[in-house]
C-alpha positions as CSV (number, residue, x, y, z in Angstrom):
1,M,-74.5,-198.9,-128.2
2,S,-71.0,-200.3,-129.0
3,L,-67.9,-199.2,-127.2
4,W,-66.5,-197.6,-130.4
5,L,-69.6,-195.4,-130.7
6,W,-69.1,-194.1,-127.1
7,V,-65.4,-193.5,-127.9
8,L,-66.4,-191.5,-131.0
9,I,-69.0,-189.5,-129.0
10,A,-66.4,-188.7,-126.3
11,A,-63.9,-187.6,-128.9
12,L,-66.5,-185.3,-130.5
13,V,-67.4,-183.8,-127.1
14,C,-63.7,-183.1,-126.4
15,V,-63.3,-181.4,-129.7
16,A,-66.4,-179.3,-129.2
17,L,-65.2,-178.3,-125.7
18,K,-61.9,-177.3,-127.2
19,L,-63.6,-175.2,-129.9
20,V,-65.9,-173.5,-127.3
21,G,-62.8,-172.4,-125.4
22,Y,-61.8,-170.2,-128.4
23,L,-65.1,-168.3,-127.9
24,V,-64.2,-167.2,-124.3
25,P,-63.5,-163.5,-124.3
26,T,-59.9,-162.5,-123.5
27,E,-61.0,-160.4,-120.5
28,V,-62.1,-163.5,-118.8
29,L,-58.9,-165.4,-119.6
30,E,-56.7,-162.5,-118.4
31,N,-58.5,-162.2,-115.0
32,R,-56.2,-163.0,-112.1
33,R,-58.9,-165.0,-110.3
34,M,-59.5,-167.1,-113.4
35,A,-55.8,-167.9,-113.8
36,H,-55.5,-168.7,-110.1
37,T,-58.6,-171.0,-110.2
38,A,-57.2,-172.8,-113.3
39,A,-53.9,-173.4,-111.5
40,M,-55.6,-174.7,-108.4
41,V,-57.9,-177.1,-110.4
42,T,-54.8,-178.5,-112.1
43,C,-53.1,-179.1,-108.7
44,A,-56.3,-180.7,-107.2
45,L,-56.7,-183.0,-110.2
46,L,-53.0,-184.1,-109.9
47,A,-53.3,-184.6,-106.2
48,A,-56.5,-186.7,-106.7
49,L,-54.7,-188.8,-109.3
50,V,-51.7,-189.5,-106.9
51,V,-54.0,-190.4,-104.1
52,T,-56.1,-192.7,-106.2
53,Q,-53.1,-194.5,-107.7
54,T,-51.4,-194.8,-104.2
55,F,-54.3,-196.0,-102.1
56,A,-56.7,-197.8,-104.5
57,E,-56.7,-201.2,-106.0
58,G,-59.9,-201.9,-107.8
59,T,-62.6,-200.8,-105.3
60,A,-60.5,-201.5,-102.2
61,L,-58.5,-199.2,-100.1
62,V,-54.9,-200.6,-99.8
63,I,-51.9,-199.5,-97.7
64,D,-48.7,-201.1,-99.1
65,A,-45.3,-200.2,-100.5
66,R,-46.7,-197.5,-102.7
67,L,-47.4,-195.4,-99.6
68,V,-43.8,-195.6,-98.6
69,A,-42.6,-194.8,-102.1
70,V,-44.8,-191.7,-102.3
71,A,-43.7,-190.6,-98.8
72,V,-40.0,-190.9,-99.7
73,A,-40.5,-189.1,-103.0
74,A,-42.4,-186.3,-101.2
75,G,-39.5,-186.0,-98.8
76,A,-37.0,-185.8,-101.6
77,L,-39.1,-183.1,-103.3
78,W,-39.3,-181.2,-100.1
79,L,-35.5,-181.3,-99.9
80,R,-35.5,-180.0,-103.5
81,A,-33.8,-183.1,-105.1
82,P,-33.7,-183.3,-108.9
83,F,-36.7,-185.1,-110.4
84,I,-34.7,-188.1,-111.5
85,V,-33.4,-188.5,-107.9
86,V,-37.0,-188.3,-106.6
87,V,-38.1,-191.1,-109.0
88,I,-35.1,-193.3,-108.2
89,L,-35.6,-192.8,-104.4
90,G,-39.3,-193.6,-104.6
91,A,-38.7,-196.7,-106.7
92,A,-35.9,-197.9,-104.4
93,A,-38.1,-197.4,-101.3
94,A,-40.9,-199.4,-102.9
95,A,-38.5,-202.1,-103.9
96,A,-36.9,-202.2,-100.4
97,V,-40.3,-202.4,-98.7
98,R,-41.5,-205.2,-101.0
99,A,-38.2,-207.1,-100.5
100,L,-38.9,-207.0,-96.8
101,G,-42.2,-208.7,-97.5
102,W,-44.7,-205.8,-96.9
103,G,-46.8,-205.1,-100.0
């Protein structure tokens, strides 16, 4: 099968899942546990994406300037800095670490 056929199949599956979502009864969607679970799944997926992008390079586990950048950004978030400040601090930290020759 060609790549485009797989892309088309994936698109159709996504549309079908979206349409099935409209068939879920409102009682299920208004349940507090369901809302909490949906929020936690979102957080878990975002955390997994951050970890994967920070520590992985291909199939290898890598510790480099990205770790410092994420740590600095997390510290700025913990101090409740505005988002643009968090991004700039993380980028500056990665640039400084790379300029020093690590990563």
